[in-house]
C-alpha positions in Angstrom: 0.1 0.4 -0.1 1.0 3.4 -0.9 1.5 5.4 2.4 1.4 9.5 1.4 2.0 12.5 3.0 -0.5 15.3 2.4 0.4 18.8 3.6 0.4 22.7 2.6 3.5 23.8 4.4 5.2 27.3 4.5 8.3 28.2 2.8 9.9 27.7 6.5 8.3 24.3 7.2 5.3 25.1 9.3 1.8 23.6 8.6 0.0 25.5 11.4 0.9 28.6 13.5 -0.7 26.9 16.6 -2.1 23.3 17.2 -5.6 24.7 17.4 -5.9 26.8 14.2 -8.3 26.5 11.6 -5.7 26.4 8.6 -7.4 29.4 6.4 -4.6 30.2 4.3 -4.2 26.9 2.3 -4.9 28.0 -1.2 -4.7 23.5 -2.4 -7.8 22.5 -0.7 -9.6 21.7 -3.4 -6.8 19.4 -4.6 -6.6 18.0 -0.9 -10.3 16.9 -1.7 -9.7 15.6 -5.3 -6.5 13.7 -4.2 -7.9 12.2 -1.4 -11.3 11.1 -2.1 -11.9 7.6 -1.6 -8.9 6.7 0.1 -8.1 6.5 3.9 -7.1 10.0 5.9 -5.2 9.5 8.8 -4.8 12.3 11.4 -4.7 13.4 14.7 -7.7 14.3 16.8 -6.2 18.3 17.1 -5.8 18.2 13.0 -9.2 16.9 13.1 -11.0 19.7 15.1 -9.4 22.2 13.0 -10.7 21.0 9.8 -12.7 23.6 7.9 -14.7 21.5 6.1 -16.0 18.5 6.2 -14.2 15.3 4.6 -17.1 13.3 3.0 -16.6 10.7 0.7 -13.3 9.2 2.4 -12.3 7.1 5.5 -11.3 9.5 8.4 -9.0 7.6 10.7 -8.0 9.2 14.0 -4.7 8.5 15.6 -4.3 8.5 19.0 -1.1 8.5 21.0 -0.8 5.3 21.8 -2.1 3.7 18.9 0.8 2.3 16.7 1.4 3.0 12.8 1.7 -0.2 11.7 -1.3 -1.4 13.1 -3.6 1.5 11.7 -2.1 0.4 8.3 -2.2 -3.4 8.3 -6.2 -2.8 8.9 -6.4 -0.9 6.1 -7.4 -2.7 2.4 -7.3 0.9 0.1 -4.6 0.6 -2.4 -3.4 4.2 -0.5 -3.8 6.3 2.2 -3.2 9.7 3.2 -1.5 11.2 6.1 -2.8 14.5 6.9 -1.8 14.9 10.5 -0.4 17.6 12.4 3.6 17.6 13.1 3.3 14.7 15.6 1.0 12.6 13.6 3.4 13.1 10.6 6.8 12.2 12.7 5.2 8.9 13.8 4.1 8.0 10.6 7.2 8.7 8.7 9.0 5.6 8.9 6.1 4.0 6.5 5.5 6.5 4.0 6.0 6.0 0.7 5.3 9.3 -1.3 4.9 12.9 0.1 2.4 15.6 -1.7 4.0 18.9 -0.7 2.5 22.0 -1.6 4.7 25.3 -0.8 3.2 28.6 0.2 4.6 31.7 0.1 4.5 32.5 3.7 6.8 32.7 6.3 5.6 32.2 10.1 8.5 32.2 11.5 7.6 29.5 14.1 4.4 27.1 15.0 4.0 23.4 14.0 6.4 21.9 11.7 6.3 19.0 9.1 7.5 16.6 11.2 7.4 17.8 15.2 10.1 15.5 16.4 12.9 14.3 14.4 13.1 11.7 11.6 15.3 9.4 9.5 16.4 11.5 6.5 14.4 11.0 3.0 15.5 11.2 0.2 12.5 12.2 -2.6 12.2 11.4 -6.0 9.8 14.0 -7.6 7.3 12.5 -9.9 5.1 15.3 -10.6 4.2 19.1 -10.0 0.7 20.5 -10.1 -0.2 23.6 -10.8 -2.3 24.8 -7.9 -2.1 28.7 -8.1 0.4 29.5 -10.8 0.3 33.2 -10.6 1.1 32.9 -7.0 3.7 30.4 -7.4 1.6 28.0 -5.5 2.6 24.3 -7.1 2.1 20.3 -5.4 4.9 18.8 -5.5 4.8 14.7 -5.5 7.3 12.9 -4.6 8.5 9.4 -4.2 10.6 8.3 -1.5 13.6 6.3 -1.8 
């Protein structure tokens, strides 16, 4: 199964200003909805509480601190799933990731919730595709395979 990290990030690597932020700055929500439709989406409870729109048409799985990522994934029968967690959830699933879909935005927060809130093993990424999100603002999604 493909395990895809999907995230909008600032130029300095943050996914939110704080853990209770409802993200309104992201310009790629339509891409997120399109790509995750019909697939399981795994996120932490704080992230789930901050989603501004209902995530209909997909199986949303809330990963809790004591849940083991491998156990969550082994119960899924889909060809792929998406990790749309906060920094802690992203870090916990990092060793299992096969792909990353990252959308850098033209913002610098200077602090906040990083893409990975704990140290992870180094990843080598191979660009597979670049998708136009809002070209006038220089916003593209970069889809990578993780080696």
